C-alpha positions as CSV (number, residue, x, y, z in Angstrom):
1,X,150.8,116.4,33.4
2,X,149.4,114.8,30.3
3,X,149.2,116.7,27.1
4,X,145.5,117.1,26.3
5,X,144.0,116.0,23.1
6,X,140.9,118.0,22.4
7,X,138.2,115.7,21.1
8,X,135.4,117.9,19.8
9,X,135.7,120.6,17.1
10,X,132.7,122.3,18.9
11,X,134.8,122.6,22.1
12,X,137.6,124.2,20.1
13,X,135.1,126.6,18.4
14,X,133.8,127.7,21.8
15,X,137.4,128.3,23.0
16,X,138.1,130.2,19.8
17,X,135.2,132.6,20.5
18,X,136.2,133.1,24.1
19,X,139.8,133.9,23.2
20,X,138.8,136.2,20.4
21,X,136.6,138.2,22.8
22,X,139.3,138.3,25.4
23,X,142.0,139.4,23.0
24,X,139.8,141.9,21.2
25,X,139.1,143.6,24.5
26,X,142.7,143.4,25.7
27,X,141.5,142.1,29.0
28,X,142.3,139.1,31.3
29,X,138.8,137.7,30.6
30,X,135.8,139.1,28.7
31,X,132.9,140.9,30.5
32,X,129.5,139.3,29.8
33,X,128.4,142.5,28.0
34,X,131.3,142.0,25.5
35,X,130.4,138.5,24.5
36,X,128.8,138.5,21.0
37,X,125.4,136.9,21.6
38,X,124.8,135.9,18.0
39,X,128.1,134.0,17.9
40,X,127.6,132.5,21.4
41,X,124.0,131.4,20.5
42,X,125.0,128.0,18.9
43,X,126.7,127.0,22.2
44,X,124.1,128.2,24.7
45,X,122.2,125.0,25.0
46,X,125.4,123.3,26.3
47,X,126.5,126.1,28.5
48,X,126.2,126.4,32.3
49,X,126.9,129.8,33.8
50,X,128.5,129.4,37.2
51,X,128.9,131.9,40.0
52,X,130.9,131.4,43.2
53,X,129.5,132.0,46.7
54,X,131.5,133.6,49.5
55,X,133.2,130.2,50.3
56,X,134.2,129.7,46.7
57,X,131.5,127.0,46.1
58,X,130.3,126.9,42.5
59,X,126.6,127.4,41.8
60,X,124.8,127.1,38.5
61,X,123.2,130.4,37.6
62,X,122.0,129.1,34.3
63,X,121.9,125.5,33.0
64,X,121.5,125.2,29.2
65,X,118.6,123.3,27.7
66,X,120.7,120.5,26.2
67,X,122.3,120.1,29.7
68,X,118.9,119.9,31.2
69,X,117.9,117.3,28.7
70,X,121.1,115.4,29.4
71,X,120.8,115.6,33.2
72,X,117.0,115.1,33.2
73,X,116.7,118.1,35.6
74,X,117.3,121.8,35.5
75,X,120.2,122.4,37.9
76,X,119.9,126.2,37.8
77,X,120.3,127.4,41.4
78,X,122.0,124.1,42.5
79,X,125.6,123.7,43.5
80,X,127.9,122.1,41.0
81,X,129.5,119.7,43.5
82,X,126.1,118.1,44.0
83,X,126.4,116.6,40.5
84,X,129.8,114.9,41.2
85,X,130.5,111.6,42.8
86,X,132.9,111.5,45.7
87,X,136.0,110.8,43.7
88,X,135.2,113.5,41.1
89,X,134.7,116.0,43.9
90,X,138.0,115.1,45.5
91,X,139.7,115.4,42.1
92,X,138.2,118.8,41.5
93,X,139.1,120.1,45.0
94,X,142.7,118.8,44.6
95,X,143.0,120.5,41.2
96,X,141.7,123.8,42.5
97,X,144.1,123.7,45.5
98,X,147.1,122.9,43.3
99,X,146.2,125.7,40.8
100,X,145.8,128.2,43.6
101,X,149.2,127.2,45.1
102,X,151.1,127.4,41.8
103,X,149.4,129.9,39.6
104,X,149.8,133.1,41.6
105,X,147.3,135.7,42.8
106,X,146.5,137.3,39.4
107,X,145.7,134.0,37.7
108,X,142.2,133.3,36.4
109,X,141.4,129.6,36.8
110,X,140.2,127.7,33.7
111,X,139.7,123.9,33.2
112,X,139.4,121.4,30.4
113,X,138.6,117.8,30.8
114,X,137.4,114.6,29.1
115,X,135.8,112.0,31.3
116,X,132.9,109.6,31.6
117,X,129.4,109.7,32.9
118,X,126.8,107.1,33.7
119,X,123.5,107.2,31.8
120,X,120.0,106.3,33.0
121,X,120.2,103.1,31.0
122,X,123.5,102.0,32.6
123,X,125.7,102.9,29.7
124,X,128.9,104.9,30.1
125,X,129.4,107.9,27.8
126,X,132.3,110.2,27.2
127,X,131.9,113.9,28.1
128,X,134.2,116.8,27.2
129,X,134.0,120.1,28.9
130,X,135.8,123.4,29.3
131,X,135.3,126.1,31.9
132,X,136.4,129.6,31.0
133,X,136.1,132.8,33.2
134,X,134.2,135.9,32.5
135,X,133.4,139.0,34.5
136,X,130.0,140.1,35.6
137,X,128.7,142.9,37.8
138,X,130.2,145.9,39.5
139,X,132.8,145.6,40.9
140,X,133.8,142.9,38.5
141,X,132.9,139.5,39.7
142,X,134.5,136.4,38.2
143,X,132.3,133.7,36.9
144,X,132.7,130.7,34.6
145,X,131.1,129.6,31.4
146,X,131.2,125.8,31.4
147,X,130.6,124.3,28.0
148,X,129.9,120.5,28.1
149,X,128.8,117.9,25.7
150,X,128.4,114.2,25.4
151,X,130.7,112.9,22.7
152,X,128.5,110.5,20.8
153,X,124.8,110.2,21.3
154,X,122.3,109.5,24.0
155,X,119.4,107.1,23.3
156,X,115.9,108.5,23.1
157,X,114.9,109.5,26.6
158,X,118.3,108.6,28.0
159,X,120.0,111.1,30.4
160,X,123.1,111.3,32.5
161,X,122.9,110.4,36.2
162,X,126.4,111.3,37.4
163,X,129.9,112.3,36.5
164,X,133.1,110.4,37.4
165,X,136.6,111.7,37.9
166,X,138.0,113.0,34.6
167,X,140.3,110.7,32.5
168,X,142.2,113.8,31.4
169,X,142.0,117.1,33.3
170,X,144.0,120.3,33.0
171,X,143.7,123.4,35.1
172,X,145.3,126.4,33.4
173,X,145.6,130.2,33.8
174,X,143.2,131.9,31.4
175,X,145.2,135.1,31.5
176,X,148.1,133.7,29.7
177,X,148.5,132.8,26.0
178,X,146.2,130.2,24.6
179,X,147.7,126.8,25.4
180,X,149.1,125.0,22.3
181,X,147.1,121.9,23.3
182,X,143.8,123.8,23.1
183,X,143.6,123.2,19.4
184,X,142.4,120.2,17.4
185,X,145.3,117.9,16.5
186,X,145.3,115.3,13.8
């Protein structure tokens, strides 16, 4: 396993907020009602809220406005795997399977990655994302908040057409202590 190097201070700030909410509540993951909306607001345009169907397939329940602008389409109601190329889908499935085998039954899956995406003009851009769990509903239902951003800029009118396998990818148990690598390093 490689040691992650977080690229964006914004990704770290999002993780800071999630861990602060989790730790303040003394819970494995925060419930959506306990997330401070004013503090979460600066991140919302880059957040996708994801639920899981009975087969475990991830579905976008909300797709932030910056993500819509980046993708060129609102993926709310669509399945996450429909946005991945075949290699990225295989990488994701293998990571989930390995996590489930090694983490144990009480683990809450979380993921961080840095990878690349193709743009509508044919360029390749770097993307960093983190997916952290939260609870919703009664009985508690686990969901994910996926925060994603292009590292750099898109040209005017340019969007992203597809995501490739991550260059760096770490699945981790969100119930444990915050990983040391989940901080900005010099």
